[in-house]
C-alpha positions in Angstrom: 0.0 0.0 0.0 1.5 3.3 -1.1 1.4 6.6 0.9 -1.5 8.0 -1.1 -3.6 5.0 -0.5 -2.8 5.0 3.2 -3.8 8.7 3.5 -7.0 8.0 1.6 -7.8 5.1 4.0 -7.2 7.2 7.1 -9.4 10.0 5.6 -12.3 7.5 5.6 -12.0 6.9 9.3 -14.0 8.9 11.8 -12.3 11.7 13.8 -11.6 11.5 17.5 -14.5 13.3 19.3 -12.0 15.2 21.5 -9.5 15.9 18.7 -11.5 16.5 15.5 -8.4 16.6 13.2 -7.2 13.1 14.3 -8.7 10.1 12.5 -9.0 6.9 14.4 -10.3 3.3 14.0 -10.7 2.9 17.8 -14.0 3.6 19.7 -14.8 3.8 23.4 -16.1 0.4 24.6 -18.8 2.2 26.6 -20.1 5.1 24.6 -18.7 3.9 21.2 -17.5 7.4 20.3 -14.2 7.4 18.3 -11.1 8.1 20.4 -7.5 8.6 19.3 -4.4 7.1 21.0 -4.0 10.1 23.2 -7.5 9.6 24.6 -7.5 5.9 24.9 -7.5 4.5 28.5 -7.1 0.8 28.9 -10.1 -1.0 30.5 -10.9 -4.6 31.4 -12.4 -4.9 27.9 -11.0 -2.7 25.1 -10.4 1.1 25.6 -12.5 3.8 27.1 -12.6 7.6 26.7 -11.7 9.9 29.6 -15.3 11.0 30.1 -16.6 7.5 30.6 -13.8 6.7 33.0 -14.5 9.8 35.1 -18.3 9.1 35.1 -18.1 5.4 35.9 -14.6 4.6 37.1 -14.0 2.6 33.9 -16.4 -0.2 34.8 -19.5 0.5 32.9 -21.4 1.2 36.1 -22.5 4.3 37.9 -19.8 6.2 39.8 -21.2 5.0 43.2 -21.0 1.4 42.1 -17.3 1.2 42.9 -17.5 3.0 46.2 -16.7 0.9 49.4 -20.0 -0.3 50.9 -21.1 -1.5 54.3 -22.5 -4.9 55.1 -26.0 -3.5 54.5 -25.0 -2.0 51.1 -24.7 1.6 52.2 -21.9 3.8 50.9 -19.0 3.8 53.3 -18.7 7.5 54.0 -15.3 9.1 54.5 -14.4 10.7 57.7 -15.6 9.9 61.2 -17.4 6.6 61.2 -19.4 7.6 64.3 -20.3 11.1 63.0 -24.1 10.7 63.2 -24.0 8.9 66.6 -22.0 11.9 68.0 -24.5 14.3 66.4 -27.5 12.5 67.9 -25.8 12.5 71.3 -25.0 16.2 70.9 -28.6 17.0 70.0 -29.9 15.1 73.0 -27.5 16.8 75.4 -28.1 20.2 74.0 -31.9 19.9 74.4 -31.4 18.5 77.9 -29.5 21.7 78.8 -32.3 23.7 77.3 -34.7 21.8 79.5 -32.6 22.5 82.6 -32.3 26.2 81.7 -35.9 27.0 80.5 -37.7 24.7 82.9 -40.9 22.7 82.8 -42.7 24.8 80.3 -40.3 23.8 77.5 -40.5 20.1 78.5 -44.3 20.3 78.8 -44.6 21.7 75.3 -42.8 18.9 73.6 -43.1 15.6 75.6 -45.4 12.8 74.5 -48.9 13.2 75.7 -52.1 11.6 74.5 -54.7 14.2 75.5 -54.9 16.2 78.7 -54.7 19.6 80.2 -51.3 21.0 81.2 -51.0 23.7 83.8 -49.9 27.0 82.2 -51.2 26.0 78.7 -54.5 27.1 77.2 -56.9 24.3 76.4 -56.3 20.6 76.0 -52.9 19.5 74.8 -51.6 16.3 73.2 -51.2 14.2 70.1 -54.9 13.7 69.8 -55.3 17.4 69.5 -53.2 17.5 66.4 -49.8 17.9 68.1 -48.3 14.9 66.3 -44.8 16.5 66.5 -44.7 15.3 70.1 -44.0 11.8 68.8 -40.8 13.1 67.4 -39.7 15.8 69.9 -40.2 13.6 72.9 -37.4 11.4 71.6 -34.9 14.1 72.4 -36.1 15.0 75.9 -35.1 13.4 79.2 -36.3 13.4 82.8 -33.1 13.9 84.6 -29.3 13.4 84.6 -29.5 9.6 85.3 -32.0 9.2 82.5 -30.0 11.0 79.8 -26.7 9.5 81.0 -27.9 5.9 80.7 -29.5 6.5 77.3 -26.5 8.3 75.9 -24.1 5.7 77.1 -26.2 3.0 75.4 -26.4 5.1 72.2 -22.6 5.5 72.2 -22.0 1.8 72.8 -24.6 0.6 70.2 -24.6 3.5 67.7 -21.0 3.4 66.5 -20.9 -0.2 65.4 -24.4 0.0 63.8 -23.6 3.2 62.0 -20.4 1.6 60.5 -22.3 -1.6 59.6 -25.4 -0.1 58.1 -24.2 3.2 56.7 -25.3 6.6 57.8 -28.7 6.8 56.0 -29.8 3.4 57.1 -28.6 4.0 60.6 -30.6 7.2 60.9 -33.7 5.4 59.5 -33.4 2.7 62.1 -33.0 5.2 64.9 -36.0 7.4 63.9 -38.3 4.5 62.8 -37.7 2.7 66.1 -38.2 5.9 68.2 -41.5 6.7 66.4 -42.7 3.2 66.7 -42.0 3.2 70.4 -43.8 6.5 70.7 -46.8 5.2 68.8 -47.2 2.2 71.0 -46.9 4.4 74.1 -49.6 6.7 72.7 -51.8 3.7 72.1 -51.4 1.8 75.4 -50.5 4.5 78.0 -53.1 6.6 79.8 -54.0 9.7 77.8 -52.9 12.0 80.6 -49.6 10.2 81.2 -46.5 12.1 79.8 -43.6 10.2 78.3 -40.2 11.3 77.1 -36.8 9.9 76.3 -34.7 8.3 73.6 -35.4 4.8 75.0 -37.6 3.7 72.1 -34.8 4.5 69.6 -32.2 2.9 71.9 -34.1 -0.3 72.2 -34.5 -0.3 68.4 -30.7 -0.2 68.2 -30.6 -3.2 70.7 -32.9 -5.2 68.4 -30.9 -4.4 65.3 -27.6 -5.1 67.0 -28.9 -8.6 68.0 -29.9 -9.2 64.4 -26.5 -8.0 63.1 -24.5 -10.0 65.5 -26.4 -13.2 64.6 -25.9 -12.4 60.9 -22.1 -12.0 61.6 -22.1 -15.2 63.8 -20.6 -13.2 66.7 -21.1 -14.2 70.3 -24.5 -12.8 71.2 -24.3 -13.3 74.9 -23.1 -9.8 75.8 -25.8 -8.0 73.9 -28.5 -10.4 75.0 -27.4 -10.1 78.6 -27.5 -6.3 78.4 -30.9 -6.4 76.8 -32.3 -8.7 79.5 -31.0 -6.4 82.2 -32.7 -3.4 80.5 -35.9 -5.3 80.1 -35.9 -6.3 83.8 -35.3 -2.6 84.7 -38.1 -1.6 82.3 -40.8 -3.8 84.0 -39.4 -3.6 87.6 -39.2 0.1 88.0 -42.2 2.4 88.1 -42.4 5.5 86.0 -40.8 3.8 82.9 -42.7 3.8 79.6 -42.4 0.1 78.9 -44.5 0.6 75.8 -41.8 2.7 74.2 -39.1 0.1 75.0 -41.2 -2.8 73.6 -42.3 -0.9 70.5 -38.7 0.3 69.8 -37.3 -3.2 70.3 -39.8 -4.9 68.0 -39.4 -2.3 65.3 -35.6 -2.5 65.6 -35.6 -6.2 65.1 -37.9 -5.9 62.0 -35.9 -3.1 60.5 -32.6 -4.9 61.3 -33.8 -8.0 59.5 -34.7 -5.9 56.5 -31.4 -4.2 56.5 -28.9 -7.0 56.9 -30.8 -9.9 55.3 -32.1 -8.0 52.2 -31.3 -9.9 48.9 -28.6 -8.0 47.0 -30.6 -7.8 43.8 -33.5 -6.0 45.6 -31.6 -4.6 48.6 -32.9 -1.0 48.4 -36.5 -2.1 48.0 -36.4 -4.5 50.9 -34.6 -2.2 53.2 -36.6 1.0 52.7 -39.8 -1.0 52.2 -39.3 -2.5 55.7 -38.8 1.0 57.1 -41.9 2.2 55.3 -44.0 -0.7 56.5 -43.0 -0.1 60.2 -43.8 3.6 59.8 -47.1 2.8 58.2 -48.1 0.5 61.0 -47.1 3.2 63.5 -49.2 5.7 61.6 -52.2 3.4 61.7 -51.7 3.0 65.5 -51.6 6.7 65.9 -54.8 7.2 63.9 -56.6 4.5 65.8 -55.7 6.0 69.2 -56.6 9.5 68.0 -60.0 8.2 67.0 -60.5 6.7 70.5 -59.6 9.9 72.3 -61.6 12.4 70.2 
């Protein structure tokens, strides 16, 4: 083949999409756009262009597909693995300091209450009166130093490993779903004029999920079971403790934990978030039923 024929053959080839004046017979294995030798990046199969490599790390998948993932499939976030646990502890402690500073009026405005009058407030107060926010705000209030100290120690001990194992988003979902479920059961079963507050529902949810996780990992479950038994004994032996929140949180934590760590890989997201949605839906139905009873 002479020089003229070679030039004619090259002229028939497409130009590199990044270097229009350079003809090439190579195309990107992903987007199939023509690429010149300067743009070619070796991949497991063929060559890929710089844009496809940047967008999918050269694997043909979305950029997040190659990110390190937790046992539950969550993206392993960079930085402090206990960040959200520390934030939750910080929020609880900060609001406890507000309680101590402002006094009972602040606590009375946000603790969990079915339906009753509160001194210093106009009219009847409670969830049944449309104050559904109490189901959430009561999770961050505490009745004394011993109460918050015990709950925050439990949160520190359980939260860090669960946050690392589940990933931040799933961990927060577990915490709030368990806390709301515990509040819903308290609202249903406790007397309408009986106030309730504390992070115990969410903490017991973490207990339940931790038991599921340790069984999944085939770890020695005796420590967590022993601690859980002690907590349950305290729950039913001491007066003034909202056992309903503990039981509701524990059951929801077990259910969400099963959904999180035993979800099939091919439908992981659907199973995990579907479990959370189901527990929340049941909690919402409980709240509606109790509201109907009280109004």
